[in-house]
C-alpha positions as CSV (number, residue, x, y, z in Angstrom):
1,X,40.3,-94.0,-54.9
2,X,37.1,-95.6,-53.7
3,X,34.4,-95.6,-56.4
4,X,31.1,-94.2,-55.2
5,X,28.0,-96.4,-55.3
6,X,25.8,-93.4,-55.8
7,X,24.5,-93.1,-59.4
8,X,24.8,-89.9,-61.4
9,X,21.0,-89.8,-61.6
10,X,20.8,-89.8,-57.8
11,X,23.4,-87.1,-57.5
12,X,21.5,-84.9,-60.0
13,X,18.2,-85.6,-58.2
14,X,19.7,-84.8,-54.8
15,X,20.9,-81.4,-56.1
16,X,17.5,-80.6,-57.6
17,X,15.8,-81.6,-54.4
18,X,18.0,-79.3,-52.3
19,X,20.2,-81.8,-50.4
20,X,20.3,-85.4,-49.1
21,X,17.6,-84.9,-46.6
22,X,15.2,-83.3,-49.0
23,X,16.0,-86.0,-51.6
24,X,15.2,-88.7,-49.0
25,X,11.9,-87.1,-48.1
26,X,10.8,-86.6,-51.7
27,X,11.8,-90.1,-52.8
28,X,8.8,-92.1,-53.7
29,X,6.7,-89.1,-54.7
30,X,6.2,-88.5,-58.4
31,X,6.5,-84.9,-59.6
32,X,4.1,-85.5,-62.4
33,X,1.5,-87.9,-61.1
34,X,-1.7,-86.7,-59.5
35,X,-2.8,-88.8,-56.5
36,X,-6.1,-89.4,-54.9
37,X,-6.6,-87.3,-51.8
38,X,-6.4,-90.3,-49.4
39,X,-3.1,-91.5,-50.9
40,X,-1.7,-87.9,-51.1
41,X,-2.4,-87.4,-47.4
42,X,-0.7,-90.7,-46.5
43,X,2.4,-89.7,-48.5
44,X,2.6,-86.3,-46.9
45,X,2.2,-87.7,-43.4
46,X,4.9,-90.3,-43.9
47,X,7.3,-87.6,-44.9
48,X,6.6,-85.1,-42.2
49,X,9.7,-85.9,-40.1
50,X,10.6,-82.5,-38.7
51,X,11.1,-82.1,-34.9
52,X,8.0,-79.9,-34.8
53,X,4.4,-80.6,-35.7
54,X,4.4,-79.5,-39.4
55,X,1.5,-77.7,-40.9
56,X,-0.3,-79.4,-43.8
57,X,-0.8,-76.8,-46.5
58,X,-3.1,-76.9,-49.5
59,X,-2.5,-74.9,-52.7
60,X,-5.1,-74.4,-55.4
61,X,-4.6,-73.0,-58.8
62,X,-7.9,-71.3,-60.0
63,X,-9.1,-70.2,-63.4
64,X,-9.5,-66.6,-62.4
65,X,-7.8,-63.3,-62.9
66,X,-8.2,-61.4,-59.6
67,X,-7.2,-58.1,-61.3
68,X,-10.9,-58.1,-62.4
69,X,-13.4,-57.3,-59.6
70,X,-15.8,-60.0,-60.8
71,X,-13.1,-62.7,-60.5
72,X,-12.0,-62.1,-56.9
73,X,-12.2,-65.1,-54.7
74,X,-12.5,-64.6,-50.9
75,X,-14.2,-66.4,-48.1
76,X,-13.9,-68.4,-44.9
77,X,-14.0,-72.1,-44.2
78,X,-14.8,-73.7,-40.8
79,X,-12.5,-76.8,-40.8
80,X,-14.5,-79.7,-39.3
81,X,-11.5,-80.9,-37.3
82,X,-9.9,-77.5,-36.6
83,X,-6.6,-76.1,-37.9
84,X,-4.4,-77.2,-35.1
85,X,-3.2,-73.6,-34.7
86,X,-4.0,-71.3,-31.8
87,X,-4.9,-68.0,-33.2
88,X,-4.5,-64.7,-31.4
89,X,-7.7,-62.8,-31.9
90,X,-8.3,-59.0,-31.6
91,X,-11.8,-57.5,-31.4
92,X,-12.7,-53.9,-32.0
93,X,-15.9,-53.3,-29.9
94,X,-17.4,-51.2,-27.2
95,X,-19.6,-51.8,-24.1
96,X,-21.5,-55.1,-23.9
97,X,-20.0,-56.4,-27.1
98,X,-16.5,-55.8,-25.8
99,X,-17.4,-57.8,-22.7
100,X,-18.9,-60.6,-24.8
101,X,-15.6,-60.8,-26.8
102,X,-13.5,-61.0,-23.6
103,X,-15.7,-63.7,-22.2
104,X,-15.5,-65.7,-25.5
105,X,-11.7,-65.7,-25.2
106,X,-10.5,-62.8,-27.4
107,X,-6.9,-62.0,-26.7
108,X,-7.2,-58.3,-27.3
109,X,-10.3,-56.1,-27.1
110,X,-10.5,-52.4,-27.5
111,X,-11.9,-49.4,-29.3
112,X,-10.1,-46.1,-29.8
113,X,-7.2,-47.3,-27.7
114,X,-6.7,-50.4,-29.9
115,X,-6.9,-48.3,-33.1
116,X,-4.1,-46.1,-31.8
117,X,-2.0,-49.1,-30.9
118,X,-2.4,-50.7,-34.3
119,X,-1.8,-47.5,-36.1
120,X,1.7,-47.5,-34.6
121,X,2.3,-50.8,-36.2
122,X,1.9,-52.9,-33.0
123,X,0.0,-55.9,-34.3
124,X,0.0,-58.7,-31.8
125,X,-2.8,-60.8,-33.3
126,X,-3.5,-63.2,-36.2
127,X,-7.2,-62.6,-36.7
128,X,-9.2,-59.3,-36.5
129,X,-12.9,-58.9,-35.8
130,X,-15.0,-55.7,-35.5
131,X,-18.6,-54.8,-34.8
132,X,-20.2,-52.7,-37.6
133,X,-20.3,-49.5,-35.5
134,X,-16.5,-49.7,-35.1
135,X,-15.7,-49.8,-38.9
136,X,-15.6,-46.0,-39.1
137,X,-12.6,-46.1,-36.9
138,X,-11.1,-49.4,-38.1
139,X,-11.4,-48.2,-41.7
140,X,-8.5,-45.8,-40.9
141,X,-6.3,-48.8,-40.4
142,X,-6.7,-50.1,-44.0
143,X,-3.0,-49.3,-44.9
144,X,-1.8,-51.2,-41.9
145,X,-4.2,-54.2,-41.7
146,X,-5.0,-54.5,-45.4
147,X,-1.6,-55.7,-46.7
148,X,-1.5,-58.3,-43.9
149,X,-4.9,-59.7,-44.8
150,X,-6.3,-58.7,-41.4
151,X,-8.8,-56.0,-42.4
152,X,-12.3,-57.0,-41.0
153,X,-14.7,-57.9,-43.8
154,X,-18.4,-58.7,-43.6
155,X,-18.0,-61.2,-46.5
156,X,-15.9,-63.5,-44.3
157,X,-17.8,-62.9,-41.1
158,X,-15.3,-60.6,-39.3
159,X,-17.6,-57.6,-39.3
160,X,-20.4,-58.8,-37.2
161,X,-22.5,-58.2,-34.1
162,X,-22.1,-61.9,-33.3
163,X,-18.7,-61.4,-31.7
164,X,-19.0,-64.6,-29.7
165,X,-19.5,-66.7,-32.8
166,X,-16.7,-64.9,-34.7
167,X,-14.2,-65.4,-31.8
168,X,-15.2,-69.0,-31.4
169,X,-14.8,-69.6,-35.1
170,X,-11.4,-67.9,-35.2
171,X,-10.2,-69.9,-32.2
172,X,-11.8,-73.1,-33.3
173,X,-10.4,-73.5,-36.8
174,X,-12.0,-71.2,-39.2
175,X,-9.6,-70.3,-42.1
176,X,-9.9,-67.3,-44.2
177,X,-8.8,-67.5,-47.9
178,X,-8.2,-64.9,-50.6
179,X,-6.9,-65.5,-54.1
180,X,-3.5,-64.0,-54.9
181,X,-2.5,-62.1,-58.1
182,X,-1.4,-65.3,-59.8
183,X,-4.7,-67.1,-59.2
184,X,-3.5,-69.2,-56.3
185,X,-5.3,-69.8,-53.0
186,X,-3.3,-71.5,-50.2
187,X,-4.0,-72.2,-46.6
188,X,-3.1,-74.5,-43.7
189,X,-5.6,-77.3,-43.3
190,X,-4.3,-79.1,-40.3
191,X,-1.2,-80.6,-38.7
192,X,0.9,-83.6,-39.4
193,X,-0.2,-85.1,-36.1
194,X,-3.8,-85.2,-37.3
195,X,-5.2,-88.5,-38.4
196,X,-5.5,-89.2,-42.1
197,X,-9.3,-89.1,-42.0
198,X,-9.4,-85.8,-40.2
199,X,-7.0,-84.2,-42.7
200,X,-9.0,-85.6,-45.7
201,X,-12.2,-84.1,-44.2
202,X,-10.5,-80.8,-43.7
203,X,-9.1,-80.7,-47.2
204,X,-12.5,-81.6,-48.8
205,X,-14.2,-78.9,-46.6
206,X,-11.7,-76.3,-47.7
207,X,-11.9,-77.1,-51.4
208,X,-15.7,-77.1,-51.2
209,X,-15.7,-73.6,-49.6
210,X,-13.4,-72.3,-52.4
211,X,-15.5,-73.9,-55.1
212,X,-18.7,-72.3,-53.6
213,X,-16.9,-69.0,-53.6
214,X,-16.5,-69.2,-57.4
215,X,-17.0,-65.7,-58.8
216,X,-19.4,-64.8,-61.6
217,X,-16.6,-63.7,-63.9
218,X,-14.8,-67.0,-63.9
219,X,-15.0,-68.8,-67.2
220,X,-13.7,-72.2,-68.3
221,X,-12.2,-74.6,-65.8
222,X,-12.3,-73.1,-62.3
223,X,-10.4,-75.6,-60.3
224,X,-7.2,-76.2,-62.3
225,X,-4.7,-77.8,-60.0
226,X,-4.6,-78.8,-56.3
227,X,-1.4,-79.8,-54.4
228,X,-0.6,-80.7,-50.8
229,X,2.6,-80.4,-48.8
230,X,3.8,-80.2,-45.2
231,X,6.0,-77.3,-43.9
232,X,9.3,-79.1,-44.7
233,X,8.0,-81.8,-47.1
234,X,7.6,-82.2,-50.8
235,X,4.6,-81.1,-52.8
236,X,2.1,-83.8,-53.9
237,X,-0.3,-83.2,-56.7
238,X,-4.0,-84.2,-56.1
239,X,-6.6,-85.4,-58.5
240,X,-9.2,-82.6,-58.5
241,X,-12.0,-85.2,-58.9
242,X,-11.0,-86.8,-55.5
243,X,-11.6,-83.6,-53.6
244,X,-14.5,-81.9,-55.6
245,X,-17.1,-83.3,-57.9
246,X,-19.3,-80.3,-58.0
247,X,-20.1,-78.7,-61.5
248,X,-18.6,-75.3,-60.4
249,X,-15.2,-76.9,-60.2
250,X,-15.1,-77.9,-63.8
251,X,-17.1,-75.1,-65.5
């Protein structure tokens, strides 16, 4: 019998990592070390080897309990270098505003007809915008749009008379975020094909937006942990001080 040259430690690590390919990708990345954002981006890009353009995803562990209304974190971030994703945008509007939305590049525009379509569960869009006068109708779709995170909200700029600006933002790389029950915020901040500088700029912009959205009820350390990963790659922990130095992040 031929003796294997693979060590027992490597076999164990391979199993934990989910197979040879995952083990090879994760090799060289410490599970415990927190890296500076520049080094973390480099590590992630080097390991994004899938046959498609992987999304670079950020995950932030915040010191909040969203079960309390005064600790909810929600907002929108306009990534300086775009998200790399082409969003399908729906706009609830009538008359001139509907025409403005169409001219701005909205994929779906409608009023009562669109409400009826969506109420049947036909949701062929990723972002949803509405003019204020339409919210009486759109409000009926709360049970359909709410669970999907698509309900228009003035706090994130999706209930507005500026439909052109909202559509351009949605198409150009604005990213909505909302804290989950466990206190986690996550979002896509670019693609593996982006340059390192562009990704770092996007990451810092997103973290800054989340820090600025710190709720009044948050006590203690707000920005607890930050990690980065690609769609098929390993997670890399990031030093919080390398992405945010503002007082709100630490208090």
